[in-house]
C-alpha positions in Angstrom: 0.0 0.0 0.0 1.4 3.4 -1.0 1.7 6.1 1.6 -0.3 9.3 1.2 1.3 11.7 -1.2 3.8 9.2 -2.5 4.1 8.6 -6.2 6.5 6.3 -8.1 8.6 6.9 -11.2 9.7 3.9 -13.2 13.5 3.6 -13.4 13.6 0.3 -15.4 11.1 -2.2 -16.7 11.5 -5.6 -18.3 9.4 -8.6 -19.1 9.7 -10.1 -15.6 10.7 -7.1 -13.3 10.2 -3.4 -12.7 12.2 -1.0 -10.6 10.5 2.2 -9.4 11.6 5.1 -7.1 9.0 6.4 -4.7 8.8 10.1 -3.9 9.6 9.2 -0.2 13.0 7.8 -1.3 12.6 4.1 -1.4 13.3 1.9 -4.4 10.8 -0.8 -5.2 11.9 -3.9 -7.0 8.9 -5.9 -8.3 9.5 -9.4 -9.6 6.2 -11.1 -10.4 3.9 -10.9 -7.4 6.7 -10.0 -5.0 7.9 -6.4 -4.4 11.0 -5.6 -2.3 11.4 -2.1 -0.8 15.1 -1.2 -0.8 17.5 1.6 -0.1 19.6 2.7 -3.1 22.8 1.2 -1.7 21.1 -2.2 -1.2 19.8 -2.1 -4.8 23.3 -1.4 -6.1 24.7 -4.3 -4.0 21.9 -6.6 -5.2 22.7 -5.6 -8.8 26.4 -6.5 -8.3 25.5 -9.9 -6.7 23.1 -10.7 -9.6 25.8 -9.8 -12.2 28.3 -12.0 -10.4 25.9 -14.9 -10.4 25.2 -14.4 -14.2 29.0 -14.3 -14.8 29.5 -17.6 -12.9 26.6 -19.2 -14.8 28.2 -18.2 -18.1 31.6 -19.4 -17.0 30.0 -22.7 -15.9 28.2 -23.2 -19.2 31.0 -25.6 -20.3 30.3 -29.2 -19.1 33.8 -29.6 -17.6 33.2 -26.6 -15.4 29.9 -28.0 -14.1 31.5 -31.4 -13.2 34.3 -29.7 -11.3 32.0 -27.4 -9.4 29.6 -30.3 -8.5 32.5 -32.1 -6.7 33.5 -29.0 -4.7 31.5 -27.9 -1.6 30.1 -24.3 -1.9 31.8 -21.8 0.3 29.7 -19.4 2.4 30.3 -15.7 1.6 32.3 -13.8 4.3 29.9 -10.9 4.4 26.5 -10.1 3.0 26.4 -7.4 0.4 24.7 -4.1 1.3 25.2 -4.0 5.0 28.3 -2.5 6.7 28.4 -5.0 9.5 28.0 -8.1 7.3 24.3 -8.7 8.0 21.2 -7.9 6.1 19.7 -4.5 6.4 16.0 -4.1 6.9 
């Protein structure tokens, strides 16, 4: 639900997502039926994380890469993106 007096401007729109900026300063990322309300720095950190994931998917498109990665355990990231203390911001 939008606050009184708030209006949104579309920053980007695609076939599966939309990013808008509310006049109160929040960024809204809508993906299907889910909308996340984010601060600008969190949106930027999320964008970097998504780009990194896409790069890794593209690097792993060769079958030999997929087999090697399947045999190695996944390492947990040292810190979460977007929060100065390593945790998630709300």
